[in-house]
Residue frames relative to the residue before (quaternion, step in Angstrom):
aa qw qx qy qz dx dy dz
M 1.0000 0.0000 0.0000 0.0000 0.00 0.00 0.00
K 0.6486 0.5195 -0.3538 0.4293 3.56 0.92 -0.83
K 0.6488 0.5082 -0.3414 0.4519 3.66 0.97 -0.75
T 0.6229 0.5333 -0.3449 0.4567 3.57 1.05 -0.68
I 0.6416 0.4932 -0.3325 0.4843 3.68 0.94 -0.84
I 0.6393 0.5125 -0.3495 0.4545 3.69 0.87 -0.68
I 0.6315 0.4919 -0.3231 0.5048 3.65 0.92 -0.85
L 0.6728 0.4829 -0.3353 0.4491 3.72 0.71 -0.89
L 0.6230 0.5292 -0.3370 0.4671 3.66 1.01 -0.83
I 0.6702 0.4861 -0.3096 0.4676 3.61 0.80 -1.03
C 0.6876 0.4728 -0.3196 0.4489 3.60 0.77 -0.74
T 0.6384 0.5262 -0.3158 0.4646 3.61 1.20 -0.56
L 0.6983 0.4819 -0.2585 0.4618 3.46 1.09 -0.87
Y 0.8278 0.2811 -0.1146 0.4719 3.62 0.95 -0.77
I 0.4093 0.6861 -0.5095 0.3197 3.64 1.11 0.22
S 0.4366 -0.7031 0.5129 0.2281 3.66 -0.87 1.02
V 0.1732 -0.7763 0.5933 0.1241 3.64 -1.03 0.81
K 0.2904 0.7729 -0.5267 0.2022 3.66 1.17 0.51
G 0.4046 -0.6921 0.5377 0.2612 3.69 0.84 -0.45
Q 0.4520 -0.6925 0.5229 0.2065 3.47 -1.40 0.37
N 0.3492 -0.7252 0.5508 0.2208 3.62 -0.78 1.06
C 0.6312 -0.5537 0.4288 0.3334 3.45 -1.31 0.42
L 0.4928 -0.5829 0.4974 0.4124 3.71 -1.09 0.26
D 0.4978 -0.6009 0.5472 0.3027 3.47 -1.31 0.67
L 0.3882 0.7241 -0.4402 0.3622 3.56 0.40 1.29
N 0.1623 -0.7161 0.6696 0.1120 3.52 -1.10 0.85
I 0.3577 -0.7729 0.4935 0.1767 3.62 -0.74 1.15
T 0.6358 0.6009 -0.3363 0.3487 3.52 1.02 -1.05
P 0.6412 0.5136 -0.3443 0.4545 3.74 0.89 -0.73
L 0.6367 0.5205 -0.3613 0.4394 3.60 0.99 -0.73
M 0.5868 0.6074 -0.3539 0.4017 3.73 1.13 -0.42
T 0.5164 0.6022 -0.4525 0.4074 3.52 1.29 -0.13
N 0.5832 0.5953 -0.3577 0.4215 3.68 1.18 -0.12
L 0.5884 0.5602 -0.3582 0.4601 3.44 1.44 -0.10
Q 0.0304 -0.8455 0.5271 -0.0799 3.49 0.38 1.43
V 0.3810 -0.7359 0.5109 0.2286 3.55 -0.80 0.93
P 0.3360 -0.7748 0.4776 0.2424 3.61 -0.55 1.09
G 0.4995 -0.6796 0.4644 0.2700 3.55 -1.28 0.11
D 0.7551 -0.3611 0.2136 0.5037 3.63 -0.94 -0.57
A 0.7564 -0.3717 0.2338 0.4848 3.73 -1.17 0.09
A 0.7022 0.4825 -0.2960 0.4318 3.60 0.75 -0.92
Q 0.6515 0.4801 -0.2953 0.5077 3.62 1.20 -0.59
N 0.6335 0.5232 -0.3457 0.4532 3.58 1.02 -0.58
F 0.6313 0.5023 -0.3158 0.4994 3.57 1.11 -0.88
A 0.6591 0.5033 -0.3638 0.4241 3.63 0.82 -0.67
E 0.6590 0.5007 -0.3360 0.4496 3.61 1.06 -0.42
C 0.5830 0.6063 -0.3777 0.3870 3.61 1.25 -0.30
T 0.4021 -0.6366 0.5920 0.2875 3.45 -1.42 0.39
V 0.0540 -0.8296 0.5554 -0.0193 3.58 -0.56 1.21
A 0.0953 -0.7507 0.6497 0.0723 3.55 -1.37 0.22
K 0.4143 -0.6440 0.5680 0.3016 3.59 -1.48 0.07
N 0.3044 -0.7430 0.5598 0.2047 3.47 -1.04 0.81
E 0.7671 -0.3787 0.2262 0.4658 3.66 -1.20 -0.09
H 0.7125 0.4333 -0.2620 0.4857 3.61 1.30 -0.40
Q 0.5140 -0.6721 0.3723 0.3814 3.47 1.39 0.34
Q 0.3978 0.6747 -0.5011 0.3681 3.55 1.17 0.63
T 0.4120 -0.6646 0.5585 0.2768 3.58 -1.11 0.70
V 0.0554 -0.7994 0.5982 -0.0079 3.53 -0.88 1.15
I 0.3763 -0.7019 0.5487 0.2543 3.65 -0.98 0.72
E 0.2431 -0.7760 0.5697 0.1190 3.52 -0.94 1.21
N 0.7723 -0.1246 0.0226 0.6226 3.56 1.17 -0.53
Y 0.5128 -0.6937 0.4062 0.3014 3.58 -1.08 0.51
G 0.8068 -0.2895 0.1319 0.4979 3.59 0.94 0.60
T 0.5296 -0.6216 0.4502 0.3611 3.66 -0.99 0.64
D 0.6147 0.5385 -0.4070 0.4080 3.65 0.89 -0.54
V 0.6659 0.4596 -0.3385 0.4803 3.67 0.94 -0.86
T 0.6361 0.5091 -0.3617 0.4532 3.70 0.96 -0.64
Q 0.6394 0.5115 -0.3348 0.4663 3.57 0.97 -0.64
L 0.6179 0.5270 -0.3347 0.4779 3.54 1.01 -0.80
D 0.6138 0.5516 -0.3134 0.4698 3.60 0.86 -0.84
T 0.6849 0.5020 -0.2823 0.4463 3.56 0.87 -1.09
I 0.6845 0.4878 -0.3074 0.4460 3.55 0.91 -0.95
V 0.6511 0.5020 -0.3261 0.4666 3.63 0.94 -0.77
N 0.6964 0.4545 -0.2871 0.4755 3.58 0.85 -0.85
Q 0.6146 0.5502 -0.3394 0.4521 3.68 1.00 -0.71
K 0.7071 0.4537 -0.2603 0.4759 3.54 0.88 -1.13
T 0.6254 0.5353 -0.3621 0.4372 3.56 0.93 -0.72
R 0.6452 0.5006 -0.3219 0.4790 3.57 1.03 -0.82
D 0.6257 0.5231 -0.3695 0.4454 3.68 1.02 -0.67
F 0.6216 0.5103 -0.3494 0.4808 3.65 0.94 -0.79
N 0.6772 0.5043 -0.2933 0.4484 3.63 0.74 -1.04
N 0.7013 0.4553 -0.3083 0.4537 3.70 0.89 -0.90
A 0.5770 0.5789 -0.3802 0.4329 3.55 1.21 -0.60
A 0.6740 0.4952 -0.2867 0.4673 3.57 0.99 -1.02
I 0.6350 0.5022 -0.3268 0.4875 3.66 0.96 -0.85
A 0.6683 0.5139 -0.3425 0.4146 3.60 0.81 -0.93
N 0.5959 0.5446 -0.3582 0.4691 3.57 1.11 -0.79
L 0.6841 0.4656 -0.3134 0.4658 3.65 0.87 -0.77
G 0.6094 0.5529 -0.3413 0.4544 3.48 1.17 -0.50
D 0.6331 0.5152 -0.3309 0.4736 3.53 1.11 -0.69
V 0.6178 0.5242 -0.3405 0.4771 3.60 1.17 -0.66
N 0.7317 0.4511 -0.2582 0.4410 3.55 0.80 -1.02
S 0.6115 0.5522 -0.3646 0.4339 3.68 1.23 -0.33
Q 0.5786 0.5544 -0.4073 0.4382 3.67 1.17 -0.15
I 0.0811 -0.8356 0.5419 -0.0392 3.52 -0.09 1.44
P 0.3625 -0.7690 0.4695 0.2382 3.60 -0.42 1.13
S 0.6129 -0.5730 0.4310 0.3322 3.48 -1.38 0.35
Q 0.6665 -0.4895 0.3663 0.4265 3.70 -1.21 0.28
Q 0.6296 0.5554 -0.3193 0.4396 3.49 1.06 -0.82
S 0.6970 0.4538 -0.2974 0.4689 3.51 0.91 -1.00
V 0.5747 0.5828 -0.3704 0.4392 3.63 1.10 -0.54
Q 0.6572 0.5209 -0.2741 0.4707 3.52 1.01 -1.10
S 0.6361 0.4858 -0.3532 0.4844 3.64 1.03 -0.80
A 0.6346 0.5203 -0.3794 0.4273 3.57 0.90 -0.76
Q 0.6705 0.5293 -0.3170 0.4121 3.51 0.91 -0.95
Q 0.6145 0.5388 -0.3366 0.4677 3.59 1.10 -0.71
L 0.6482 0.4879 -0.3185 0.4902 3.58 0.99 -0.94
A 0.6212 0.5377 -0.3705 0.4333 3.62 0.93 -0.70
A 0.6365 0.5322 -0.3237 0.4548 3.48 1.02 -0.95
Q 0.6702 0.5171 -0.2866 0.4486 3.62 0.95 -0.81
L 0.6504 0.4959 -0.3237 0.4756 3.57 1.10 -0.85
Q 0.6423 0.5513 -0.3773 0.3757 3.59 1.00 -0.59
K 0.6185 0.5487 -0.3086 0.4703 3.54 1.35 -0.47
M 0.6180 0.5356 -0.3575 0.4510 3.51 1.28 -0.26
T 0.5343 -0.5739 0.5008 0.3665 3.53 -1.36 0.34
P 0.6839 -0.4682 0.3528 0.4342 3.57 -1.24 0.24
D 0.6604 0.4907 -0.3289 0.4636 3.62 0.96 -0.79
Q 0.6290 0.5411 -0.3293 0.4507 3.60 1.03 -0.70
Q 0.6403 0.5572 -0.2900 0.4422 3.47 1.09 -0.91
K 0.6639 0.5412 -0.2533 0.4497 3.39 1.13 -1.07
Q 0.6376 0.5419 -0.2661 0.4786 3.44 1.18 -1.02
W 0.6429 0.5158 -0.3172 0.4691 3.63 1.01 -0.82
A 0.6404 0.5380 -0.3235 0.4424 3.59 0.93 -0.95
M 0.6888 0.4848 -0.2924 0.4528 3.48 0.87 -0.96
Q 0.6509 0.5218 -0.3263 0.4444 3.60 0.99 -0.66
Q 0.6138 0.5324 -0.3037 0.4975 3.54 1.21 -0.80
A 0.6448 0.5076 -0.3122 0.4787 3.69 0.94 -0.89
T 0.7048 0.4834 -0.3005 0.4235 3.55 0.82 -0.80
K 0.5686 0.5542 -0.3462 0.4997 3.49 1.25 -0.72
Q 0.6977 0.4998 -0.2885 0.4244 3.63 0.66 -1.07
N 0.6692 0.4870 -0.2944 0.4778 3.56 0.92 -0.95
Y 0.6601 0.5071 -0.3010 0.4653 3.68 0.99 -0.76
S 0.6526 0.5067 -0.3132 0.4683 3.52 1.17 -0.71
A 0.6524 0.4884 -0.3363 0.4719 3.56 0.99 -0.78
A 0.6821 0.5054 -0.3187 0.4216 3.57 0.87 -0.99
S 0.7035 0.4898 -0.2629 0.4429 3.57 0.99 -0.82
T 0.7432 0.4243 -0.2258 0.4655 3.59 1.12 -0.61
I 0.7833 0.2322 -0.0990 0.5681 3.55 1.27 -0.66
Q 0.2135 0.7790 -0.5675 0.1596 3.59 -0.44 1.23
D 0.3029 -0.7466 0.5529 0.2123 3.52 -1.08 0.73
D 0.5632 -0.6065 0.4136 0.3794 3.50 -1.15 0.52
P 0.6839 -0.5202 0.3081 0.4085 3.69 -1.18 0.55
T 0.6083 0.5696 -0.3584 0.4208 3.61 0.93 -0.68
T 0.6829 0.4976 -0.2750 0.4587 3.47 0.89 -1.03
T 0.6658 0.4781 -0.3098 0.4817 3.56 0.89 -1.14
K 0.6470 0.5180 -0.3606 0.4278 3.74 0.81 -0.74
L 0.6562 0.5114 -0.2991 0.4673 3.60 0.99 -0.87
V 0.6292 0.5114 -0.3416 0.4752 3.63 1.03 -0.53
L 0.7076 0.4503 -0.2825 0.4655 3.51 0.86 -0.95
E 0.6177 0.5332 -0.3483 0.4613 3.63 1.06 -0.48
T 0.6396 0.5267 -0.2955 0.4756 3.47 1.16 -0.80
T 0.6746 0.4914 -0.2919 0.4671 3.47 0.94 -0.94
D 0.5996 0.5441 -0.3597 0.4637 3.64 1.10 -0.58
M 0.7083 0.4709 -0.2731 0.4494 3.56 0.81 -0.93
A 0.6726 0.5036 -0.2697 0.4704 3.62 1.13 -0.81
S 0.8136 0.3216 -0.1431 0.4627 3.49 0.88 -0.95
R 0.7733 0.3122 -0.1913 0.5176 3.65 0.99 -0.72
Q 0.7219 0.4342 -0.2877 0.4556 3.60 0.71 -0.84
L 0.6408 0.4806 -0.3312 0.4988 3.69 0.94 -0.73
K 0.6838 0.5030 -0.3244 0.4174 3.51 0.84 -0.86
L 0.6544 0.5053 -0.3146 0.4663 3.59 1.08 -0.74
L 0.6172 0.5236 -0.3375 0.4806 3.50 1.20 -0.59
N 0.6510 0.5127 -0.2828 0.4830 3.59 0.97 -0.87
D 0.6102 0.5325 -0.3347 0.4818 3.59 0.95 -0.76
E 0.6597 0.4954 -0.2903 0.4849 3.66 0.86 -0.79
F 0.6495 0.5270 -0.2987 0.4595 3.44 0.95 -0.98
A 0.6863 0.5285 -0.2563 0.4289 3.49 0.89 -1.21
A 0.6316 0.5442 -0.3125 0.4552 3.64 1.13 -0.90
K 0.6852 0.4728 -0.2906 0.4718 3.57 0.95 -0.84
F 0.5823 0.5551 -0.3505 0.4796 3.61 1.18 -0.84
R 0.6900 0.4794 -0.3173 0.4397 3.66 0.69 -0.94
Q 0.6296 0.5484 -0.3420 0.4312 3.57 1.02 -0.89
I 0.6901 0.4751 -0.2942 0.4599 3.58 0.89 -0.86
T 0.6803 0.4928 -0.3033 0.4498 3.57 0.89 -0.86
F 0.6120 0.5379 -0.3256 0.4797 3.60 1.05 -0.71
A 0.6568 0.4572 -0.3258 0.5034 3.68 0.90 -0.89
K 0.6482 0.5246 -0.3590 0.4192 3.66 0.91 -0.78
T 0.6294 0.5315 -0.3120 0.4734 3.62 1.01 -0.96
D 0.6633 0.5362 -0.3083 0.4214 3.66 0.91 -0.88
E 0.6436 0.5313 -0.2731 0.4785 3.50 1.12 -1.01
I 0.6650 0.5199 -0.2765 0.4594 3.56 0.97 -1.06
N 0.6597 0.5184 -0.2994 0.4544 3.56 0.96 -0.87
A 0.6411 0.5534 -0.3068 0.4343 3.54 1.17 -0.73
V 0.5810 0.5799 -0.4022 0.4055 3.57 1.03 -0.36
K 0.4253 -0.7373 0.4774 0.2180 3.54 -0.87 0.99
Q 0.4919 -0.6374 0.5086 0.3050 3.66 -0.97 0.88
P 0.5979 -0.6107 0.4288 0.2927 3.43 -1.18 0.78
D 0.3253 -0.7369 0.5635 0.1833 3.69 -0.95 0.98
M 0.1199 -0.8044 0.5814 0.0244 3.52 -0.69 1.20
S 0.3781 0.7767 -0.4582 0.2093 3.55 1.20 -0.05
N 0.7999 0.2844 -0.1921 0.4923 3.62 0.88 -0.69
C 0.3130 0.7455 -0.5085 0.2962 3.59 1.20 0.62
P 0.4511 -0.7111 0.4272 0.3292 3.72 -0.61 0.86
T 0.4003 -0.7133 0.5199 0.2463 3.54 -1.12 0.67
I 0.4727 -0.6460 0.5139 0.3084 3.50 -1.36 0.45
D 0.5540 -0.6290 0.4390 0.3237 3.57 -0.92 0.89
K 0.8678 0.1108 -0.1579 0.4580 3.58 -1.16 0.87
V 0.6344 0.4713 -0.3221 0.5212 3.54 1.31 0.21
G 0.2261 -0.8123 0.5069 0.1791 3.52 0.96 -0.93
T 0.5733 0.5246 -0.4166 0.4718 3.70 1.18 0.42
P 0.5842 -0.6126 0.3999 0.3514 3.58 -1.10 0.49
S 0.6136 -0.5629 0.4015 0.3814 3.61 -1.20 0.46
C 0.4924 -0.6453 0.4970 0.3068 3.58 -0.96 0.81
A 0.6085 0.5661 -0.3733 0.4122 3.51 0.97 -0.82
C 0.6621 0.4909 -0.2712 0.4971 3.59 1.02 -1.00
V 0.7070 0.4835 -0.2855 0.4299 3.66 0.61 -1.10
D 0.7444 0.3830 -0.2444 0.4894 3.59 0.62 -1.18
G 0.5840 0.5668 -0.3912 0.4297 3.69 1.07 -0.40
R 0.6893 0.4560 -0.2685 0.4948 3.58 1.07 -0.75
E 0.6234 0.4662 -0.3457 0.5239 3.58 1.21 -0.66
G 0.5655 0.5925 -0.3804 0.4296 3.67 1.01 -0.49
T 0.6795 0.4836 -0.2889 0.4700 3.46 0.89 -1.06
Y 0.5971 0.5426 -0.3582 0.4699 3.64 1.03 -0.81
W 0.7636 0.4050 -0.2613 0.4297 3.64 0.63 -1.03
E 0.5096 0.5949 -0.4189 0.4593 3.52 1.31 -0.18
Q 0.6400 0.5332 -0.2930 0.4693 3.58 1.13 -0.83
I 0.6869 0.4775 -0.2880 0.4661 3.49 1.05 -0.84
V 0.5827 0.5933 -0.3229 0.4519 3.49 1.11 -0.57
T 0.6359 0.5366 -0.2575 0.4912 3.47 1.11 -1.05
I 0.6626 0.5101 -0.2878 0.4668 3.54 0.91 -1.04
Q 0.6476 0.5380 -0.2965 0.4507 3.54 0.94 -1.11
N 0.6971 0.4812 -0.2900 0.4453 3.63 0.89 -1.00
K 0.6087 0.5570 -0.3428 0.4491 3.62 1.17 -0.74
Y 0.7511 0.3810 -0.2356 0.4849 3.63 0.74 -0.93
N 0.6249 0.5685 -0.3283 0.4224 3.59 1.06 -0.67
Q 0.5583 0.5882 -0.3265 0.4856 3.47 1.40 -0.58
Q 0.6251 0.5218 -0.3078 0.4922 3.48 1.07 -0.87
L 0.6679 0.4928 -0.3294 0.4501 3.54 0.83 -0.97
I 0.6313 0.5432 -0.3394 0.4373 3.63 0.99 -0.95
A 0.6577 0.5083 -0.3019 0.4669 3.63 1.06 -0.84
L 0.5857 0.5857 -0.3118 0.4655 3.44 1.20 -0.68
M 0.6742 0.4915 -0.2514 0.4906 3.51 0.90 -1.02
Q 0.6844 0.4857 -0.3024 0.4520 3.58 0.97 -0.80
T 0.6359 0.5159 -0.3355 0.4657 3.48 1.24 -0.30
Y 0.7817 0.4071 -0.1878 0.4335 3.48 1.00 -1.04
I 0.5953 0.5859 -0.3895 0.3881 3.72 1.04 -0.54
P 0.6509 0.4992 -0.3596 0.4448 3.53 0.97 -0.67
K 0.5984 0.5666 -0.3247 0.4642 3.55 1.12 -0.74
L 0.6580 0.5337 -0.2657 0.4600 3.56 0.98 -0.96
K 0.6452 0.5104 -0.2954 0.4857 3.47 0.99 -1.09
T 0.6239 0.5394 -0.3735 0.4246 3.72 0.74 -0.85
L 0.7260 0.4113 -0.2759 0.4771 3.54 0.73 -0.98
E 0.6193 0.5250 -0.3426 0.4727 3.68 0.91 -0.74
S 0.6054 0.5463 -0.3527 0.4589 3.68 0.96 -0.71
S 0.6593 0.4934 -0.3053 0.4782 3.56 0.92 -1.05
V 0.6497 0.5101 -0.3502 0.4417 3.67 0.79 -0.86
D 0.6561 0.4918 -0.3481 0.4544 3.69 0.96 -0.95
D 0.6340 0.5393 -0.3633 0.4186 3.62 0.90 -0.89
N 0.6734 0.5115 -0.3081 0.4357 3.55 0.84 -1.06
I 0.6893 0.5076 -0.2962 0.4237 3.50 0.82 -0.85
A 0.6288 0.5273 -0.3044 0.4836 3.48 1.25 -0.66
K 0.6367 0.5005 -0.3245 0.4887 3.56 1.10 -0.71
L 0.6908 0.4267 -0.2748 0.5150 3.63 1.13 -0.39
K 0.4280 -0.7628 0.3990 0.2751 3.46 1.33 0.36
Y 0.6356 -0.5996 0.2575 0.4126 3.35 1.15 1.02
G 0.7256 -0.3848 0.1819 0.5407 3.49 1.33 0.60
D 0.4805 0.7093 -0.4116 0.3109 3.64 1.19 -0.34
I 0.7229 0.4347 -0.2319 0.4844 3.50 0.96 -0.70
I 0.5639 0.5948 -0.3735 0.4345 3.59 1.31 -0.17
K 0.2935 -0.7606 0.5546 0.1666 3.69 -0.80 1.02
T 0.7263 0.4781 -0.2561 0.4224 3.53 0.78 -1.07
A 0.4621 -0.7196 0.4361 0.2800 3.54 -0.64 1.14
S 0.6408 0.5462 -0.3180 0.4358 3.58 1.04 -0.82
L 0.6466 0.5150 -0.2794 0.4885 3.56 1.06 -0.78
K 0.6421 0.5309 -0.3059 0.4608 3.56 1.03 -0.86
K 0.6428 0.5059 -0.2822 0.5013 3.56 1.14 -1.00
Q 0.6325 0.5415 -0.3303 0.4446 3.65 1.07 -0.76
L 0.6676 0.5027 -0.2962 0.4625 3.52 1.00 -0.81
F 0.6325 0.5011 -0.3468 0.4782 3.59 1.00 -0.69
S 0.6686 0.5071 -0.3283 0.4336 3.57 0.93 -0.82
A 0.5980 0.5601 -0.3417 0.4603 3.53 1.26 -0.74
Q 0.6381 0.5269 -0.3232 0.4590 3.58 0.97 -0.88
T 0.6284 0.5624 -0.2806 0.4583 3.53 1.06 -0.93
S 0.7151 0.4388 -0.2518 0.4823 3.52 0.87 -0.90
A 0.5935 0.5493 -0.3409 0.4794 3.58 1.17 -0.70
F 0.6990 0.4421 -0.3102 0.4687 3.61 0.84 -0.65
A 0.6032 0.5300 -0.3432 0.4873 3.64 1.03 -0.57
N 0.6960 0.4912 -0.2797 0.4428 3.54 0.88 -0.94
A 0.5865 0.6185 -0.3407 0.3968 3.45 1.16 -0.71
F 0.8213 0.2120 -0.0793 0.5236 3.54 1.04 -0.81
L 0.3771 0.7694 -0.4617 0.2294 3.55 1.30 -0.08
V 0.7986 0.2481 -0.1402 0.5302 3.68 0.54 -1.07
T 0.6348 0.5822 -0.3484 0.3697 3.60 0.94 -0.81
V 0.6725 0.4787 -0.3234 0.4626 3.60 0.96 -0.83
V 0.5954 0.5514 -0.3486 0.4690 3.63 1.12 -0.66
C 0.6403 0.5303 -0.3205 0.4539 3.60 0.97 -0.92
I 0.6331 0.5502 -0.3012 0.4536 3.53 0.83 -1.30
K 0.7300 0.4483 -0.2712 0.4389 3.67 0.68 -1.12
E 0.6157 0.5540 -0.3386 0.4465 3.53 1.04 -0.71
I 0.6556 0.4797 -0.3149 0.4909 3.63 0.89 -0.91
R 0.7140 0.4766 -0.2954 0.4193 3.54 0.68 -1.04
K 0.7071 0.4658 -0.2594 0.4645 3.52 0.78 -1.06
S 0.7264 0.4532 -0.3183 0.4071 3.66 0.60 -0.87
G 0.6343 0.5519 -0.2859 0.4597 3.46 1.20 -0.84
S 0.7113 0.4538 -0.2558 0.4719 3.58 0.93 -1.01
D 0.6254 0.5500 -0.3364 0.4396 3.61 1.04 -0.68
A 0.6686 0.4650 -0.2834 0.5063 3.55 1.05 -0.79
Y 0.6768 0.4746 -0.3263 0.4585 3.70 0.89 -0.71
V 0.6551 0.5121 -0.3418 0.4378 3.72 0.89 -0.66
N 0.6080 0.4850 -0.3874 0.4949 3.61 1.21 -0.32
K 0.6135 0.5486 -0.3350 0.4587 3.60 1.04 -0.70
V 0.6637 0.4899 -0.3241 0.4631 3.60 1.10 -0.73
N 0.6273 0.5397 -0.2988 0.4752 3.58 1.10 -0.74
C 0.6299 0.4704 -0.3438 0.5136 3.62 1.04 -0.72
D 0.6593 0.4846 -0.3585 0.4494 3.76 0.78 -0.78
N 0.6951 0.4344 -0.2680 0.5063 3.69 1.07 -0.52
L 0.4309 -0.7171 0.4515 0.3101 3.71 1.28 0.06
V 0.5742 0.5966 -0.3959 0.3971 3.61 1.01 0.66
Y 0.4381 0.7398 -0.4377 0.2629 3.57 1.28 0.01
D 0.7770 0.2671 -0.1127 0.5587 3.58 0.85 -1.02
L 0.2547 -0.8053 0.5228 0.1157 3.52 -0.35 1.34
A 0.6259 0.5759 -0.3488 0.3937 3.64 1.23 -0.21
C 0.5409 0.6280 -0.3847 0.4062 3.50 1.26 -0.20
G 0.5360 -0.6150 0.4579 0.3532 3.65 -1.26 0.35
K 0.3364 -0.7034 0.5897 0.2105 3.61 -1.08 0.63
């Protein structure tokens, strides 16, 4: 317990309060990678495909643009995480002197003689002193503070509300699409002619009927995916407008360089992190849904047309 108290004291006494600067990053230009997909045939054409051992066409990935979008999101997310971790590393690298450690040990010994209530009271007094000291020695002008608060509101509240609205309409469309697809009857193969000496139904019959089914699914996918495309075309410009304002404000604040107060600096970094997440949160899911659902339906139609969809039929 004594060792734990000493470590906590050292952390309390030597943690840096300098805060984290924003990344040197403009989010709005990255949003040009949010390309609106097309219909099922166009989506399938963007995919990388191959033939398996049964000569069926299989999708290996859903297109270089989707892969690039994933790379950008993952890379920038790592950049934000690494920046936050690096700031913690700067804090942890401040090793106290031997004299400071001895002082902390002495204080720990005094604390051990206190009752739990006395220890709690002491800790609260120290926290109050530190907060008062920071507030009285480091202050930002009202204009800077106001700009940080406005940026935080746009990045965390306004963008979230816009994304919540976007996501609700996205779910409504996808649920309706799923319901209509589930209502389509599966093809009946019971009266397909069998192949002599094999006893399995004709591939021309089976895959022909499967093909008719998948044509219906492709039509439904295109119907609802067009609604999702229209939704994206409505919300991406709105997201870009807010993201552009966030970018501009962060640039005016020199990415945090001109902010003196550690809490405000941290707040701006959090705002930039939120703004980036909100830029891609729903849009990427929407793009992938359109590309994947359309392509998956279309590749089944292609395999039906090539009489390789149902492997159980006779050749």
